[in-house]
C-alpha positions as CSV (number, residue, x, y, z in Angstrom):
1,X,-122.4,-1.2,20.0
2,X,-120.8,-1.8,22.7
3,X,-118.7,-4.8,21.2
4,X,-117.3,-2.6,19.1
5,X,-116.0,0.6,21.1
6,X,-114.8,-2.5,23.8
7,X,-112.9,-3.5,20.9
8,X,-111.3,-0.6,19.6
9,X,-110.0,0.5,22.9
10,X,-108.6,-2.9,23.4
11,X,-107.4,-2.2,19.9
12,X,-105.7,1.4,21.0
13,X,-103.9,0.0,24.1
14,X,-102.3,-2.9,22.1
15,X,-100.9,0.1,19.9
16,X,-100.2,2.5,22.8
17,X,-98.3,-0.4,24.3
18,X,-96.5,-1.7,20.4
19,X,-95.7,2.2,20.4
20,X,-93.9,1.8,23.9
21,X,-92.2,-1.2,23.2
22,X,-90.5,0.3,19.9
23,X,-89.9,3.3,21.3
24,X,-88.0,1.8,23.8
25,X,-86.6,-0.8,21.5
26,X,-85.6,2.2,19.2
27,X,-83.7,3.9,22.4
28,X,-81.8,0.7,22.9
29,X,-80.5,0.4,20.0
30,X,-79.3,4.0,19.7
31,X,-77.6,3.1,23.0
32,X,-76.1,-0.3,21.9
33,X,-75.1,2.4,18.1
34,X,-73.5,4.6,20.6
35,X,-71.5,2.3,22.5
36,X,-70.6,0.0,19.2
37,X,-69.2,3.3,18.4
38,X,-67.4,4.2,20.9
39,X,-65.8,0.8,21.1
40,X,-64.8,1.1,17.1
41,X,-63.5,4.1,17.9
42,X,-61.5,3.1,20.9
43,X,-60.3,-0.3,18.2
44,X,-59.2,2.3,15.5
45,X,-57.2,4.5,18.5
46,X,-55.5,1.4,19.4
47,X,-54.8,0.0,15.6
48,X,-53.4,3.4,14.8
49,X,-50.5,3.6,18.7
50,X,-49.9,-0.5,17.4
51,X,-49.4,0.8,14.1
52,X,-47.1,3.6,14.8
53,X,-45.7,1.3,18.0
54,X,-44.7,-1.1,14.9
55,X,-43.5,1.8,12.5
56,X,-41.4,3.7,15.1
57,X,-40.1,-0.1,15.6
58,X,-38.6,-1.1,12.3
59,X,-37.8,2.3,11.9
60,X,-35.2,2.6,14.5
61,X,-34.2,-1.1,13.6
62,X,-32.8,-0.2,9.6
63,X,-31.3,3.3,10.8
64,X,-29.1,0.4,13.2
65,X,-28.6,-1.6,10.2
66,X,-27.6,1.4,7.9
67,X,-25.8,2.9,11.3
68,X,-23.2,-0.7,11.4
69,X,-22.8,-1.3,7.5
70,X,-21.8,-4.1,6.1
71,X,-21.7,-5.6,9.9
72,X,-25.0,-6.4,9.8
73,X,-24.5,-8.6,6.7
74,X,-23.6,-10.9,9.4
75,X,-26.8,-11.3,10.9
76,X,-29.1,-11.2,7.8
77,X,-31.2,-14.3,9.5
78,X,-32.2,-12.3,12.5
79,X,-33.3,-9.4,10.9
80,X,-34.6,-11.7,7.8
81,X,-36.9,-13.2,11.1
82,X,-38.0,-9.3,12.3
83,X,-38.8,-8.7,8.7
84,X,-41.2,-11.6,8.5
85,X,-42.8,-10.5,11.7
86,X,-42.9,-7.3,10.8
87,X,-45.3,-7.5,7.6
88,X,-47.4,-10.8,9.4
89,X,-48.7,-8.0,12.4
90,X,-48.7,-5.4,9.5
91,X,-51.5,-8.0,8.2
92,X,-53.2,-8.8,11.3
93,X,-53.9,-5.4,12.0
94,X,-55.9,-5.1,8.4
95,X,-57.7,-8.1,9.1
96,X,-58.0,-8.8,12.5
97,X,-59.5,-6.9,15.6
98,X,-57.3,-9.2,18.7
99,X,-55.6,-6.9,19.4
100,X,-54.1,-8.1,22.4
101,X,-53.0,-11.0,20.6
102,X,-50.8,-8.5,17.9
103,X,-50.0,-6.5,21.2
104,X,-48.3,-9.7,22.2
105,X,-46.6,-10.1,19.2
106,X,-45.6,-7.4,19.0
107,X,-43.6,-7.1,22.7
108,X,-42.1,-10.3,21.2
109,X,-40.9,-8.4,18.4
110,X,-39.1,-5.5,20.3
111,X,-37.3,-8.2,22.4
112,X,-36.0,-9.5,18.9
113,X,-35.2,-6.6,17.9
114,X,-33.4,-5.7,20.9
115,X,-31.0,-8.8,21.3
116,X,-30.3,-7.9,17.8
117,X,-29.3,-4.6,18.9
118,X,-27.4,-6.1,21.7
119,X,-25.8,-8.3,18.9
120,X,-24.6,-6.1,16.7
121,X,-22.8,-4.1,19.5
122,X,-20.8,-7.3,20.5
123,X,-20.2,-7.9,16.8
124,X,-19.0,-3.8,16.2
125,X,-16.7,-4.2,19.3
126,X,-15.5,-7.6,18.7
127,X,-15.0,-6.4,15.0
128,X,-13.2,-2.9,16.3
129,X,-10.9,-4.6,18.6
130,X,-9.8,-7.1,15.8
131,X,-9.5,-4.1,13.2
132,X,-7.1,-2.3,16.7
133,X,-5.5,-5.5,16.7
134,X,-4.7,-5.6,12.6
135,X,-3.5,-2.2,12.7
136,X,-1.0,-3.3,15.7
137,X,-0.4,-6.4,14.0
138,X,0.2,-4.3,10.5
139,X,2.4,-1.8,12.3
140,X,4.7,-4.3,13.9
141,X,4.8,-5.6,10.5
142,X,5.8,-2.6,8.6
143,X,8.4,-1.5,11.3
144,X,10.0,-5.2,11.1
145,X,9.9,-4.5,7.3
146,X,11.2,-1.5,7.7
147,X,14.0,-2.8,10.3
148,X,14.9,-5.7,7.3
149,X,14.8,-2.9,4.9
150,X,17.1,-0.4,6.4
151,X,18.8,-3.8,7.7
152,X,19.3,-5.1,3.6
153,X,20.3,-1.6,2.7
154,X,23.0,-1.4,5.4
155,X,24.5,-5.1,4.6
156,X,24.2,-3.9,0.3
157,X,26.4,-1.0,1.2
158,X,28.8,-2.4,3.7
159,X,28.7,-4.8,0.6
160,X,29.3,-2.2,-2.0
161,X,32.4,-1.0,0.4
162,X,33.8,-3.7,0.1
163,X,33.4,-4.4,-3.0
164,X,35.3,-0.8,-3.9
165,X,37.6,-1.2,-1.0
166,X,38.3,-5.0,-2.3
167,X,40.6,-3.6,-5.7
168,X,43.9,-2.2,-5.4
169,X,44.6,1.5,-6.4
170,X,47.3,3.6,-7.6
171,X,48.9,6.3,-6.1
172,X,51.1,9.3,-7.3
173,X,50.6,8.4,-10.9
174,X,52.9,10.5,-12.4
175,X,54.6,10.9,-16.0
176,X,58.4,11.8,-17.8
177,X,59.4,12.8,-20.8
178,X,62.8,11.4,-22.0
179,X,64.7,12.8,-25.1
180,X,67.3,9.5,-25.6
181,X,70.7,10.0,-26.6
182,X,71.8,6.5,-27.4
183,X,71.9,4.6,-24.3
184,X,71.6,7.6,-22.4
185,X,68.1,9.4,-21.1
186,X,67.8,13.1,-20.4
187,X,64.5,14.3,-18.8
188,X,62.6,17.3,-21.5
189,X,59.3,19.0,-21.8
190,X,59.4,19.2,-25.2
191,X,57.1,17.7,-27.5
192,X,59.3,17.6,-30.7
193,X,62.1,16.1,-28.3
194,X,60.1,13.3,-26.8
195,X,61.4,9.5,-27.8
196,X,60.0,8.2,-24.3
197,X,57.3,8.4,-21.9
198,X,57.9,6.6,-18.5
199,X,54.8,5.9,-16.5
200,X,55.2,5.9,-12.8
201,X,52.8,5.1,-9.8
202,X,52.7,3.1,-6.6
203,X,50.6,-0.4,-6.1
204,X,48.6,0.7,-2.8
205,X,48.7,-1.7,0.2
206,X,45.4,-3.9,0.5
207,X,44.6,-6.9,3.2
208,X,41.5,-7.6,1.3
209,X,42.4,-8.1,-2.1
210,X,43.5,-11.4,-2.2
211,X,47.2,-12.2,-3.5
212,X,47.6,-13.7,-6.7
213,X,48.8,-12.0,-10.4
214,X,46.7,-9.3,-11.9
215,X,47.3,-7.3,-15.3
216,X,48.2,-3.2,-15.2
217,X,47.1,-1.5,-18.1
218,X,47.9,2.1,-19.0
219,X,46.1,4.5,-21.1
220,X,48.3,7.5,-22.3
221,X,45.8,9.5,-23.9
222,X,47.2,13.1,-26.0
223,X,45.6,16.4,-26.3
224,X,43.3,15.0,-28.9
225,X,41.7,12.6,-27.1
226,X,43.8,9.7,-28.9
227,X,45.2,6.6,-27.3
228,X,48.6,5.8,-28.0
229,X,49.4,2.6,-28.2
230,X,51.5,0.4,-29.6
231,X,49.3,-1.8,-32.0
232,X,45.6,-2.3,-32.8
233,X,45.4,-5.5,-31.1
234,X,46.6,-3.9,-27.6
235,X,43.0,-3.3,-25.8
236,X,41.1,-4.7,-23.4
237,X,37.5,-4.9,-21.8
238,X,36.2,-2.7,-19.2
239,X,32.6,-2.2,-17.6
240,X,31.2,-4.1,-21.0
241,X,33.5,-1.6,-23.5
242,X,36.4,-2.6,-25.3
243,X,39.3,-0.1,-25.0
244,X,42.5,0.2,-26.2
245,X,45.4,0.5,-23.9
246,X,49.1,1.8,-24.3
247,X,51.3,-0.1,-22.1
248,X,50.4,-3.3,-19.6
249,X,52.0,-4.8,-16.7
250,X,51.4,-8.4,-15.4
251,X,52.7,-8.4,-11.7
252,X,52.2,-11.0,-8.5
253,X,50.0,-8.8,-6.2
254,X,50.5,-9.9,-2.2
255,X,49.2,-7.6,-0.4
256,X,51.8,-4.6,-0.2
257,X,52.9,-1.8,-1.7
258,X,55.0,-2.3,-4.7
259,X,56.1,0.5,-7.3
260,X,55.7,-0.1,-11.3
261,X,57.2,2.4,-13.6
262,X,55.9,1.1,-17.5
263,X,57.7,3.1,-20.4
264,X,55.8,3.3,-23.9
265,X,59.1,4.3,-26.5
266,X,58.4,5.8,-30.1
267,X,58.7,4.8,-33.1
268,X,61.3,5.8,-35.7
269,X,58.2,5.8,-38.0
270,X,56.3,7.8,-35.5
271,X,55.7,11.1,-36.0
272,X,56.5,14.1,-33.4
273,X,54.8,13.8,-30.2
274,X,51.6,16.6,-29.6
275,X,52.1,19.6,-27.8
276,X,49.6,19.9,-24.4
277,X,48.3,18.2,-21.7
278,X,48.3,14.3,-21.6
279,X,45.6,12.4,-19.5
280,X,47.4,8.9,-18.0
281,X,44.5,6.2,-16.7
282,X,45.6,2.8,-14.9
283,X,43.0,0.2,-15.1
284,X,43.1,-3.4,-13.2
285,X,40.2,-6.0,-12.4
286,X,37.6,-4.2,-14.4
287,X,38.3,-0.8,-12.2
288,X,40.0,2.6,-12.8
289,X,43.1,2.4,-10.0
290,X,44.4,5.7,-10.7
291,X,45.2,8.5,-12.9
292,X,47.7,11.6,-13.7
293,X,48.6,13.7,-16.6
294,X,51.4,15.8,-17.8
295,X,52.0,18.8,-20.6
296,X,54.0,19.1,-23.3
297,X,55.5,21.8,-25.1
């Protein structure tokens, strides 16, 4: 009986010791779990901070690309490096807890991104300087083109003035009507008595006109706008048009002034002259060189 009681006491002592050990183990596990939870929470906070830094870095990087527009295309290789490193860091954040390793990669990425910004600023400065230089060159070219156009215009105007000046002119164009009595001529202003019309004018002096033979055409236009002619074959070309003429005279022009008078004589079968104002036009070298008028009653 005493042996039974002794064994029972020993058993109770062992159970008590085991219970105490179990309690100690539970307490230790509780402390370890608490520390682990704090560690996990700290890691989560650090992970969140790293993710925030990465997101901020990439947001700033993408905004810089947008702000520089097409200029950022010249740094595509460096942009690709930055994007690939960002993807790698995100994967590490999702799969690993070695945040020191991740932080080092993030710091290297920040340096690469800063270098990207410096290069972009440098490219922008160079591009702005080149643009300013191009604008200056374009302005100089435009100014030179305007100057050349002005010179060409002045040259063309001068050529036109010389061209306009390089022909003879007929001054003091006048005409008188005459009544013929045998060999005598009597001035008249009566249409029914007119037998002859004498057109007189002065070919002016012009040193710009080369000396040589010239043909002078005179058109006498009646009040009904019909040109008085001697023959239907009496025509000349003026500005691409074939025109009838009343009188023609070939002269040897020597650059000096000369007086001319040309006579138109009515034929026996011609009708009497019309009453009204007649227009006289003088032409030479495809140019109208003078005009005048007279009137018959």
